[in-house]
TILUM-502065 format. One record per residue (C-alpha): x, y, z; residue number from 1. Coordinates in nm, 4 decimals. Layout:
// residues N
(numi (X,Y,Z),NUM)
...
//
This chain:
// residues 511
(numi (1.4772,9.3702,13.8554),1)
(numi (1.1287,9.5019,13.8437),2)
(numi (1.1706,9.8636,13.7840),3)
(numi (1.5316,9.9079,13.6398),4)
(numi (1.6275,10.1309,13.8903),5)
(numi (1.9743,10.1142,14.0435),6)
(numi (2.0317,10.2986,14.3700),7)
(numi (2.0143,10.1148,14.6958),8)
(numi (1.6987,10.2590,14.8234),9)
(numi (1.5376,10.1654,14.4854),10)
(numi (1.7093,9.8342,14.4978),11)
(numi (1.5498,9.7742,14.8610),12)
(numi (1.2254,9.8481,14.7172),13)
(numi (1.2621,9.6392,14.4302),14)
(numi (1.3545,9.3767,14.6595),15)
(numi (1.0301,9.4042,14.8408),16)
(numi (0.8477,9.4407,14.5651),17)
(numi (0.9533,9.0729,14.4628),18)
(numi (0.9121,8.9573,14.7916),19)
(numi (0.5215,9.1022,14.7777),20)
(numi (0.4766,8.9774,14.4244),21)
(numi (0.6031,8.6149,14.5250),22)
(numi (0.3647,8.6166,14.8093),23)
(numi (0.0717,8.7265,14.6623),24)
(numi (0.1656,8.4401,14.3309),25)
(numi (0.1987,8.1670,14.5952),26)
(numi (-0.1057,8.2678,14.7791),27)
(numi (-0.3430,8.2738,14.4912),28)
(numi (-0.2121,7.9271,14.3942),29)
(numi (-0.2783,7.7822,14.7358),30)
(numi (-0.6021,8.0055,14.8092),31)
(numi (-0.4326,8.1131,15.1443),32)
(numi (-0.6102,8.3982,15.2772),33)
(numi (-0.3979,8.4750,15.5648),34)
(numi (-0.1210,8.5050,15.3163),35)
(numi (-0.2884,8.7293,15.1041),36)
(numi (-0.3657,8.9684,15.4293),37)
(numi (-0.0119,8.9549,15.5178),38)
(numi (0.0533,9.0510,15.1244),39)
(numi (-0.2053,9.3217,15.1759),40)
(numi (-0.0179,9.4445,15.4878),41)
(numi (0.2854,9.4561,15.3225),42)
(numi (0.1848,9.6849,15.0504),43)
(numi (0.0427,9.9142,15.3239),44)
(numi (0.3937,9.9562,15.4711),45)
(numi (0.5318,10.0278,15.1752),46)
(numi (0.2675,10.3068,15.0701),47)
(numi (0.4286,10.5140,15.3533),48)
(numi (0.7863,10.4974,15.2013),49)
(numi (0.8770,10.7752,14.9320),50)
(numi (0.8053,10.5888,14.6279),51)
(numi (0.8768,10.7109,14.2741),52)
(numi (0.6012,10.7516,14.0781),53)
(numi (0.6911,10.4340,13.8607),54)
(numi (0.7135,10.2609,14.1953),55)
(numi (0.4103,10.3340,14.3066),56)
(numi (0.1773,10.2446,14.0043),57)
(numi (0.3442,9.9075,14.0408),58)
(numi (0.2453,9.9257,14.4128),59)
(numi (-0.1042,9.9673,14.2961),60)
(numi (-0.0847,9.6725,14.0661),61)
(numi (0.0108,9.4465,14.3368),62)
(numi (-0.2213,9.5332,14.5447),63)
(numi (-0.4833,9.4962,14.2583),64)
(numi (-0.3657,9.1446,14.2511),65)
(numi (-0.3602,9.0875,14.6152),66)
(numi (-0.7386,9.1656,14.5785),67)
(numi (-0.7709,8.9216,14.2939),68)
(numi (-0.6370,8.6628,14.5302),69)
(numi (-0.8124,8.7496,14.8072),70)
(numi (-1.1497,8.7199,14.5874),71)
(numi (-1.0268,8.3651,14.5039),72)
(numi (-0.9365,8.2331,14.8382),73)
(numi (-1.2652,8.3620,14.9713),74)
(numi (-1.4703,8.1836,14.7144),75)
(numi (-1.2728,7.8870,14.5910),76)
(numi (-1.5585,7.7106,14.4315),77)
(numi (-1.6452,8.0659,14.2430),78)
(numi (-1.9901,8.0715,14.3594),79)
(numi (-1.9941,8.4352,14.4013),80)
(numi (-1.8876,8.4961,14.0099),81)
(numi (-2.2255,8.6273,13.8782),82)
(numi (-2.2594,8.8071,14.2358),83)
(numi (-2.3492,9.1629,14.1564),84)
(numi (-2.1856,9.3186,14.4376),85)
(numi (-1.8153,9.2185,14.4727),86)
(numi (-1.6230,9.4104,14.6624),87)
(numi (-1.2894,9.2617,14.5991),88)
(numi (-1.3727,9.3264,14.2126),89)
(numi (-1.4504,9.6950,14.3176),90)
(numi (-1.1038,9.7327,14.4678),91)
(numi (-0.9258,9.5681,14.2077),92)
(numi (-1.0489,9.7673,13.9482),93)
(numi (-0.9622,10.0805,14.1709),94)
(numi (-0.6231,10.0097,14.2073),95)
(numi (-0.5579,9.8807,13.8492),96)
(numi (-0.6951,10.2373,13.7573),97)
(numi (-0.4760,10.4200,13.9895),98)
(numi (-0.1881,10.2446,13.8501),99)
(numi (-0.3209,10.3204,13.4703),100)
(numi (-0.3398,10.6875,13.5980),101)
(numi (-0.0285,10.7140,13.7875),102)
(numi (0.2384,10.9872,13.6357),103)
(numi (0.4715,10.6780,13.6405),104)
(numi (0.2677,10.4500,13.4285),105)
(numi (0.4307,10.5685,13.0982),106)
(numi (0.7843,10.4978,13.2144),107)
(numi (0.7032,10.1528,13.3217),108)
(numi (0.8779,9.8506,13.1849),109)
(numi (0.5997,9.7695,12.8721),110)
(numi (0.5754,9.4092,13.0442),111)
(numi (0.4042,9.5742,13.3243),112)
(numi (0.2190,9.8290,13.1118),113)
(numi (0.0365,9.5446,12.9176),114)
(numi (0.0000,9.3262,13.2602),115)
(numi (-0.2166,9.6355,13.4050),116)
(numi (-0.4156,9.7090,13.0804),117)
(numi (-0.4872,9.3373,13.0297),118)
(numi (-0.5802,9.2524,13.3784),119)
(numi (-0.8156,9.5822,13.4050),120)
(numi (-0.9562,9.4729,13.0441),121)
(numi (-1.0427,9.1327,13.1372),122)
(numi (-1.1777,9.2320,13.5045),123)
(numi (-1.4380,9.4865,13.2810),124)
(numi (-1.5538,9.1898,13.0809),125)
(numi (-1.6220,8.9619,13.3139),126)
(numi (-1.8602,9.2520,13.4714),127)
(numi (-2.0682,9.2994,13.1481),128)
(numi (-1.8562,9.6101,13.0329),129)
(numi (-1.7490,9.4892,12.7034),130)
(numi (-1.6632,9.8218,12.4987),131)
(numi (-1.4845,9.9495,12.8066),132)
(numi (-1.2860,9.6364,12.7999),133)
(numi (-1.1836,9.6175,12.4391),134)
(numi (-1.0383,9.9978,12.4531),135)
(numi (-0.7903,9.8472,12.7389),136)
(numi (-0.7024,9.5141,12.5431),137)
(numi (-0.6177,9.7466,12.2366),138)
(numi (-0.4063,9.9614,12.4722),139)
(numi (-0.2327,9.6567,12.5794),140)
(numi (-0.1900,9.5121,12.2086),141)
(numi (-0.0580,9.8416,12.0631),142)
(numi (0.2089,9.8352,12.3348),143)
(numi (0.2726,9.4497,12.2584),144)
(numi (0.0863,9.3320,11.9472),145)
(numi (0.1805,8.9869,12.0071),146)
(numi (0.0827,8.9554,12.4046),147)
(numi (-0.0882,8.6012,12.4234),148)
(numi (-0.2904,8.6935,12.7425),149)
(numi (-0.4128,9.0116,12.5915),150)
(numi (-0.5040,8.8346,12.2319),151)
(numi (-0.6774,8.5263,12.4303),152)
(numi (-0.8572,8.7524,12.6693),153)
(numi (-0.9739,8.9913,12.3984),154)
(numi (-1.0983,8.6915,12.1632),155)
(numi (-1.3074,8.5358,12.4677),156)
(numi (-1.4266,8.8599,12.5282),157)
(numi (-1.5322,8.9434,12.1575),158)
(numi (-1.6830,8.5808,12.1859),159)
(numi (-1.9117,8.6695,12.4928),160)
(numi (-2.0017,9.0165,12.3436),161)
(numi (-2.1470,8.8230,12.0438),162)
(numi (-2.4170,8.6473,12.2614),163)
(numi (-2.5345,8.9776,12.3405),164)
(numi (-2.5668,9.1705,11.9824),165)
(numi (-2.9067,9.1351,11.7883),166)
(numi (-2.7476,9.2131,11.4401),167)
(numi (-2.6398,8.9277,11.2525),168)
(numi (-2.3753,9.1047,11.0836),169)
(numi (-2.2541,9.2416,11.3959),170)
(numi (-2.2501,8.8862,11.5383),171)
(numi (-2.0381,8.7422,11.2595),172)
(numi (-1.7710,9.0002,11.2851),173)
(numi (-1.7146,9.0016,11.6508),174)
(numi (-1.7019,8.5910,11.6151),175)
(numi (-1.4553,8.5869,11.3144),176)
(numi (-1.2450,8.8734,11.5013),177)
(numi (-1.2708,8.6313,11.8192),178)
(numi (-1.1585,8.3124,11.6150),179)
(numi (-0.8579,8.5332,11.5127),180)
(numi (-0.7522,8.6640,11.8176),181)
(numi (-0.7747,8.2973,11.9989),182)
(numi (-0.5749,8.1246,11.6969),183)
(numi (-0.3061,8.3868,11.7619),184)
(numi (-0.3072,8.3646,12.1496),185)
(numi (-0.2746,7.9773,12.1164),186)
(numi (0.0088,7.9835,11.9210),187)
(numi (0.2012,8.3037,12.1412),188)
(numi (0.4707,8.2211,12.3908),189)
(numi (0.3489,8.4764,12.6054),190)
(numi (0.0284,8.2624,12.6897),191)
(numi (0.0454,8.1246,13.0164),192)
(numi (0.0337,7.7326,12.9900),193)
(numi (-0.2494,7.6761,13.2346),194)
(numi (-0.5008,7.8772,13.0268),195)
(numi (-0.3875,7.7964,12.6692),196)
(numi (-0.6205,7.4787,12.6799),197)
(numi (-0.9184,7.7295,12.7714),198)
(numi (-0.8494,7.9237,12.4655),199)
(numi (-0.8294,7.6098,12.2357),200)
(numi (-1.1667,7.5278,12.3973),201)
(numi (-1.3315,7.8786,12.3232),202)
(numi (-1.1696,7.8680,11.9362),203)
(numi (-1.3361,7.5183,11.8901),204)
(numi (-1.6707,7.5800,12.0193),205)
(numi (-1.7008,7.9054,11.8017),206)
(numi (-1.4878,7.8585,11.4870),207)
(numi (-1.7930,7.6791,11.3151),208)
(numi (-2.0083,7.9789,11.3986),209)
(numi (-1.7502,8.2100,11.2877),210)
(numi (-1.7374,8.3646,10.9101),211)
(numi (-1.4685,8.4886,10.7574),212)
(numi (-1.6336,8.8391,10.6802),213)
(numi (-1.4451,9.0216,10.3848),214)
(numi (-1.5181,9.3462,10.5151),215)
(numi (-1.3369,9.2909,10.7868),216)
(numi (-1.0150,9.3268,10.6003),217)
(numi (-1.1433,9.5280,10.3173),218)
(numi (-1.4941,9.6628,10.4222),219)
(numi (-1.7469,9.8366,10.1679),220)
(numi (-1.6984,10.1969,10.1952),221)
(numi (-1.9773,10.4211,10.2858),222)
(numi (-1.9772,10.8008,10.2425),223)
(numi (-1.8564,11.0416,10.5524),224)
(numi (-2.0472,11.3269,10.4032),225)
(numi (-2.0432,11.5507,10.1278),226)
(numi (-1.8596,11.8634,10.3249),227)
(numi (-1.5224,11.8809,10.4496),228)
(numi (-1.6591,11.9651,10.7893),229)
(numi (-1.8966,11.6644,10.7976),230)
(numi (-1.6350,11.4702,10.6979),231)
(numi (-1.4139,11.5657,10.9235),232)
(numi (-1.6539,11.5012,11.2147),233)
(numi (-1.7138,11.1727,11.1579),234)
(numi (-1.3714,11.0663,11.0935),235)
(numi (-1.3196,11.2094,11.4545),236)
(numi (-1.6256,11.0307,11.5890),237)
(numi (-1.4677,10.7057,11.4187),238)
(numi (-1.1237,10.7737,11.6355),239)
(numi (-1.2816,10.8796,11.9287),240)
(numi (-1.5097,10.5664,11.9022),241)
(numi (-1.8266,10.7664,11.9972),242)
(numi (-2.0568,10.6626,11.7310),243)
(numi (-2.3532,10.4228,11.8708),244)
(numi (-2.2199,10.1033,11.7071),245)
(numi (-2.0592,9.8222,11.8238),246)
(numi (-1.8439,9.8207,11.4861),247)
(numi (-1.6893,10.1054,11.5759),248)
(numi (-1.4929,9.9491,11.8677),249)
(numi (-1.3443,9.7000,11.6430),250)
(numi (-1.3223,9.8366,11.2832),251)
(numi (-1.2398,10.2150,11.2234),252)
(numi (-1.4047,10.2270,10.9004),253)
(numi (-1.6598,10.4280,10.7034),254)
(numi (-1.8850,10.1135,10.7570),255)
(numi (-1.9051,10.1841,11.1128),256)
(numi (-1.9480,10.5497,11.0650),257)
(numi (-2.3298,10.5171,11.1481),258)
(numi (-2.5421,10.5401,11.4829),259)
(numi (-2.7272,10.2060,11.4331),260)
(numi (-2.7573,10.1110,11.8014),261)
(numi (-3.1630,10.0976,11.8733),262)
(numi (-3.4175,9.9333,12.0779),263)
(numi (-3.4501,9.5751,11.9706),264)
(numi (-3.7704,9.4169,11.8825),265)
(numi (-4.0149,9.4274,12.1552),266)
(numi (-4.3107,9.2205,12.2923),267)
(numi (-4.5933,9.3762,12.4369),268)
(numi (-4.9626,9.2799,12.5429),269)
(numi (-5.1199,9.5703,12.4081),270)
(numi (-5.1541,9.6725,12.0261),271)
(numi (-4.9888,9.9857,12.0775),272)
(numi (-4.6108,10.0899,12.0346),273)
(numi (-4.4218,10.0977,12.3683),274)
(numi (-4.3166,10.4421,12.5058),275)
(numi (-3.9502,10.3051,12.5368),276)
(numi (-3.8511,10.3346,12.1484),277)
(numi (-3.9484,10.7383,12.2114),278)
(numi (-3.7479,10.7622,12.5159),279)
(numi (-3.4480,10.5978,12.3290),280)
(numi (-3.5069,10.8301,12.0511),281)
(numi (-3.4421,11.1015,12.3205),282)
(numi (-3.1503,10.9496,12.4646),283)
(numi (-2.9650,10.9009,12.1478),284)
(numi (-3.0676,11.2934,12.0000),285)
(numi (-2.9443,11.4418,12.3279),286)
(numi (-2.6010,11.2365,12.2718),287)
(numi (-2.5165,11.2763,11.9055),288)
(numi (-2.6104,11.6365,11.9982),289)
(numi (-2.3736,11.6897,12.2838),290)
(numi (-2.0897,11.4776,12.0880),291)
(numi (-2.1176,11.7262,11.7771),292)
(numi (-2.1224,12.0144,12.0057),293)
(numi (-1.7786,11.8846,12.1534),294)
(numi (-1.6519,11.8277,11.8070),295)
(numi (-1.6982,12.1765,11.7229),296)
(numi (-1.5775,12.3377,12.0062),297)
(numi (-1.2479,12.1614,11.9847),298)
(numi (-1.2142,12.2167,11.5711),299)
(numi (-1.3051,12.5985,11.5951),300)
(numi (-0.9780,12.8057,11.5426),301)
(numi (-1.1314,13.1487,11.5065),302)
(numi (-1.3729,13.3834,11.7005),303)
(numi (-1.7661,13.3202,11.6428),304)
(numi (-1.9369,13.6186,11.5140),305)
(numi (-2.1782,13.5477,11.8394),306)
(numi (-1.9200,13.6270,12.0537),307)
(numi (-1.8260,13.9800,11.8645),308)
(numi (-1.9026,14.3174,12.0355),309)
(numi (-1.9755,14.1042,12.3933),310)
(numi (-1.8093,14.3236,12.6522),311)
(numi (-1.6053,14.1074,12.9082),312)
(numi (-1.4146,14.2422,13.1956),313)
(numi (-1.0135,14.0996,13.1866),314)
(numi (-0.9716,13.9354,13.5286),315)
(numi (-0.5939,13.9118,13.4172),316)
(numi (-0.6216,13.5175,13.4784),317)
(numi (-0.5936,13.4105,13.1147),318)
(numi (-0.9733,13.3221,13.1483),319)
(numi (-1.1227,13.1302,12.8217),320)
(numi (-1.4377,13.2810,12.6984),321)
(numi (-1.6550,13.2280,12.3878),322)
(numi (-1.8672,13.0000,12.1932),323)
(numi (-1.6492,12.7214,12.1917),324)
(numi (-1.6006,12.6701,12.5634),325)
(numi (-1.9843,12.7431,12.6336),326)
(numi (-2.0305,12.4032,12.4022),327)
(numi (-1.8047,12.2538,12.5783),328)
(numi (-1.9452,12.2872,12.9077),329)
(numi (-2.3174,12.2127,12.7538),330)
(numi (-2.1781,11.8574,12.6083),331)
(numi (-2.0640,11.7835,12.9461),332)
(numi (-2.4019,11.8623,13.1436),333)
(numi (-2.5980,11.7156,12.8567),334)
(numi (-2.3886,11.3776,12.8277),335)
(numi (-2.3923,11.3667,13.2288),336)
(numi (-2.7543,11.4261,13.2668),337)
(numi (-2.8033,11.1247,12.9998),338)
(numi (-2.7374,10.8756,13.2868),339)
(numi (-3.0070,10.9632,13.5186),340)
(numi (-3.2864,10.9534,13.2047),341)
(numi (-3.0942,10.6113,13.1664),342)
(numi (-3.2265,10.5408,13.5465),343)
(numi (-3.6064,10.6332,13.4558),344)
(numi (-3.5836,10.4038,13.1567),345)
(numi (-3.4802,10.0985,13.3812),346)
(numi (-3.7434,10.2033,13.6538),347)
(numi (-4.0182,10.2121,13.4021),348)
(numi (-3.8878,9.9366,13.1594),349)
(numi (-3.8290,9.6972,13.4761),350)
(numi (-4.1252,9.8060,13.6576),351)
(numi (-3.9444,9.9168,13.9914),352)
(numi (-4.1372,10.1113,14.2671),353)
(numi (-3.9244,10.3711,14.2961),354)
(numi (-4.0250,10.7573,14.3817),355)
(numi (-3.9394,10.9869,14.0991),356)
(numi (-3.7217,11.1985,14.3326),357)
(numi (-3.5230,10.8944,14.4322),358)
(numi (-3.4217,10.7854,14.0829),359)
(numi (-3.0252,10.8382,14.0394),360)
(numi (-2.8090,10.6082,13.8135),361)
(numi (-2.5967,10.5464,14.1064),362)
(numi (-2.8682,10.4383,14.3203),363)
(numi (-3.1160,10.3054,14.1270),364)
(numi (-3.0178,9.9282,14.1840),365)
(numi (-3.1022,9.9186,14.5492),366)
(numi (-3.4450,9.9129,14.7304),367)
(numi (-3.5855,10.2629,14.7642),368)
(numi (-3.2520,10.3971,14.6159),369)
(numi (-3.0987,10.2983,14.9333),370)
(numi (-2.7925,10.0723,15.0008),371)
(numi (-2.8616,9.9804,15.3190),372)
(numi (-3.2378,9.8304,15.2050),373)
(numi (-2.9968,9.5749,14.9685),374)
(numi (-3.0089,9.5279,14.6008),375)
(numi (-3.3594,9.5427,14.4132),376)
(numi (-3.4374,9.1738,14.3217),377)
(numi (-3.6264,9.2827,14.0408),378)
(numi (-3.3388,9.3593,13.8602),379)
(numi (-3.0777,9.1290,14.0434),380)
(numi (-3.2584,8.8011,13.9559),381)
(numi (-3.2456,8.8557,13.5819),382)
(numi (-2.9461,8.6568,13.4113),383)
(numi (-2.8553,8.9677,13.1862),384)
(numi (-2.4765,9.0468,13.1912),385)
(numi (-2.5296,9.4003,13.0019),386)
(numi (-2.8044,9.5185,13.2665),387)
(numi (-2.5184,9.3945,13.5450),388)
(numi (-2.2953,9.6013,13.2923),389)
(numi (-2.4824,9.9144,13.3800),390)
(numi (-2.4730,9.8461,13.7318),391)
(numi (-2.0814,9.8774,13.7264),392)
(numi (-2.1080,10.1588,13.4943),393)
(numi (-2.2617,10.3164,13.7759),394)
(numi (-1.9962,10.2281,14.0060),395)
(numi (-1.7649,10.4849,13.7983),396)
(numi (-1.9877,10.7805,13.9434),397)
(numi (-1.9792,10.9783,14.2796),398)
(numi (-2.3117,11.0260,14.4511),399)
(numi (-2.3595,11.2608,14.7255),400)
(numi (-2.4589,11.0385,14.9742),401)
(numi (-2.2626,10.8258,15.2527),402)
(numi (-2.3201,10.4825,15.1251),403)
(numi (-2.2320,10.6315,14.7409),404)
(numi (-1.9289,10.8529,14.7573),405)
(numi (-1.6905,10.5629,14.7046),406)
(numi (-1.6121,10.4855,14.3356),407)
(numi (-1.4310,10.2410,14.1482),408)
(numi (-1.3281,10.5529,13.9157),409)
(numi (-1.0392,10.7622,14.0544),410)
(numi (-1.1455,11.0899,13.9227),411)
(numi (-1.5471,11.0649,13.9959),412)
(numi (-1.5455,11.3076,14.2818),413)
(numi (-1.4069,11.5550,14.0504),414)
(numi (-1.6082,11.4361,13.7486),415)
(numi (-1.9148,11.5222,14.0021),416)
(numi (-1.7490,11.8282,14.1460),417)
(numi (-1.7452,11.9798,13.7684),418)
(numi (-2.0740,11.9338,13.6850),419)
(numi (-2.2266,12.0389,14.0101),420)
(numi (-2.0485,12.3740,13.9306),421)
(numi (-2.1484,12.3742,13.5767),422)
(numi (-2.5105,12.3632,13.7131),423)
(numi (-2.5021,12.5769,14.0023),424)
(numi (-2.1848,12.7960,13.9854),425)
(numi (-1.9407,12.8460,13.7393),426)
(numi (-1.6301,12.6798,13.6015),427)
(numi (-1.3360,12.9137,13.5049),428)
(numi (-1.1521,12.7970,13.2409),429)
(numi (-0.8116,12.9027,13.1756),430)
(numi (-0.5410,12.9054,12.8870),431)
(numi (-0.2331,12.7548,12.8753),432)
(numi (-0.0324,13.0264,13.0197),433)
(numi (-0.2493,13.0096,13.3428),434)
(numi (-0.0956,12.8571,13.6823),435)
(numi (-0.3170,12.7605,13.9601),436)
(numi (-0.2549,13.0049,14.2512),437)
(numi (-0.3599,12.9384,14.5943),438)
(numi (-0.7027,13.1043,14.5863),439)
(numi (-0.7630,12.9057,14.2634),440)
(numi (-0.6876,12.5765,14.4780),441)
(numi (-0.9237,12.7114,14.7547),442)
(numi (-1.1806,12.8708,14.5581),443)
(numi (-1.1991,13.1400,14.7863),444)
(numi (-1.5323,13.2629,14.9693),445)
(numi (-1.7852,13.2438,14.8945),446)
(numi (-1.7641,12.9192,14.6889),447)
(numi (-1.8601,13.0710,14.3582),448)
(numi (-1.5957,12.9247,14.1119),449)
(numi (-1.3892,12.6032,13.9948),450)
(numi (-1.0762,12.7114,13.8263),451)
(numi (-0.9053,12.4415,13.5812),452)
(numi (-0.7324,12.4370,13.2352),453)
(numi (-0.9251,12.4381,12.9557),454)
(numi (-0.7051,12.1272,12.7838),455)
(numi (-0.8236,11.9240,13.1406),456)
(numi (-1.1840,12.0453,13.1145),457)
(numi (-1.1640,11.9045,12.7242),458)
(numi (-1.0308,11.5628,12.8423),459)
(numi (-1.2954,11.5257,13.1149),460)
(numi (-1.5907,11.6166,12.8823),461)
(numi (-1.4501,11.3246,12.6589),462)
(numi (-1.4608,11.1076,12.9251),463)
(numi (-1.7871,11.1818,13.0043),464)
(numi (-1.9089,11.1546,12.6653),465)
(numi (-1.7683,10.7974,12.6410),466)
(numi (-1.9264,10.7054,12.9835),467)
(numi (-2.2764,10.7994,12.8164),468)
(numi (-2.2084,10.6228,12.5108),469)
(numi (-2.1527,10.2938,12.7215),470)
(numi (-2.4574,10.3656,12.8664),471)
(numi (-2.6636,10.3703,12.5939),472)
(numi (-2.5078,10.0969,12.4366),473)
(numi (-2.5280,9.8817,12.7554),474)
(numi (-2.9127,9.9736,12.7746),475)
(numi (-2.9797,9.8750,12.4310),476)
(numi (-2.8234,9.5381,12.4838),477)
(numi (-2.9951,9.4768,12.8359),478)
(numi (-3.3456,9.5326,12.6677),479)
(numi (-3.2442,9.3025,12.3924),480)
(numi (-3.1447,9.0119,12.6513),481)
(numi (-3.5192,9.0877,12.8275),482)
(numi (-3.6485,9.0868,12.5359),483)
(numi (-3.5248,8.7594,12.4538),484)
(numi (-3.6427,8.6319,12.7473),485)
(numi (-4.0094,8.7966,12.7652),486)
(numi (-4.0880,8.6560,12.3984),487)
(numi (-4.0140,8.2948,12.5289),488)
(numi (-4.3108,8.3444,12.7653),489)
(numi (-4.5452,8.4451,12.5030),490)
(numi (-4.7664,8.1586,12.3551),491)
(numi (-4.6478,8.0690,11.9664),492)
(numi (-4.9040,8.1910,11.7357),493)
(numi (-5.0647,8.4356,11.9640),494)
(numi (-4.8780,8.7245,11.8600),495)
(numi (-4.8796,8.9670,11.5605),496)
(numi (-4.5740,9.1925,11.4363),497)
(numi (-4.6078,9.5551,11.4213),498)
(numi (-4.3427,9.7353,11.1934),499)
(numi (-4.1854,10.0420,11.2809),500)
(numi (-4.0332,10.2847,11.0114),501)
(numi (-3.7240,10.4647,11.0394),502)
(numi (-3.7822,10.8743,11.0879),503)
(numi (-3.6359,11.0321,10.7655),504)
(numi (-3.3290,11.2556,10.8037),505)
(numi (-3.5085,11.5141,10.6136),506)
(numi (-3.7690,11.5418,10.8631),507)
(numi (-3.4986,11.6545,11.1013),508)
(numi (-3.5027,12.0290,11.0716),509)
(numi (-3.7055,12.3433,11.1840),510)
(numi (-4.0482,12.3508,11.1635),511)
//
């Protein structure tokens, strides 16, 4: 049985799921497009039934699998594997995320949970979003540490990630971890027999490049700060994976507690410093400042002196006021705004002819910022996986335009709505005693506020911080990939090196 339920109605649904699952599996093997469409029709029919939360989560999983089968049947030669636009992949990711976010997910049998997480991770990795993928793989392996498909795919993902890193030490760490995962996957009884040879081949190709880095098991200890507050802050960043450092995703140790991601070496035709170093500095500074505001807001347990003797009316809806809540709002707005600044970086660095008032992270990938004009060839012509990862990250966002309202993130519209209210109206945060009323739901007239619990807002603020962090890291790797290509075009012996010094921490103070 699929869900472990015993009533007659549940048994009927389980039998229906067995049929749908079998049809999807067979259609994937035979690459029969008509069979896939039939499976999708049955999924649509099941949607009209009253399903339990667990059954609904499984239905989203099957629907995702049907889109994976559709993609395979529609492109048997895998010609479109490197295409930027992949509508079937969008539907697959959206449905896997719906399964993951479903209220019934936590009550599913572990074998279904690890499948959902592993499939989502693998698709993210293929599309150039390895840091997002690592989070999903880790979640799957936290449920079943010996699940061979998660181990093998994570190992393959680590190996692919090493191709795009520019720090030698980081590359060695990722290759070493890749070898460890692949070795376990090859031996695991839960690894599918048809992919075991692929994992073996990947292992054989990278084992000679991997180094058994001592600091993976026993890394060198670095200071987390002098004060108790600083240590708590850095521990929180490590746990939340918010350091701009690829090691933070694989080594939650003090060695990872530094924001080391930077602009890689750049080649320019003029003997002047490219402006992109300064812009990237600003992106990093705004991110780490937003990150600290978030931490301080979450950590504060007492009223700040700036809030004392500030008269506020009691609106009797358990409102949340004070510096901490405003810090969370500022962090949310700042992190969200970084994405459009990344778009400006892309526009200038890749030489796009796009008017400034049309530069948005969601739309910059298309000619003149309009989807009907097709993708921008100056971007899509490049073999640059991190750049394509940025494109797919942009699909997580809702943009208030007819062509960009759909997103592969189920809560995209809500996240956009919150930002809009923060910028132009106001978000009413409430304590845990608050229960939404009809007025709160409709937001009344005029439409001046958006009500939500403080805990819900905190969760979404952290989500946006992670999106911004992903954007900055993929941008750095995309520039490195592009610079490697550009450098190869310059004649050897015709260039000079300009060293860039680090801005000292002691200079980061009020003047």
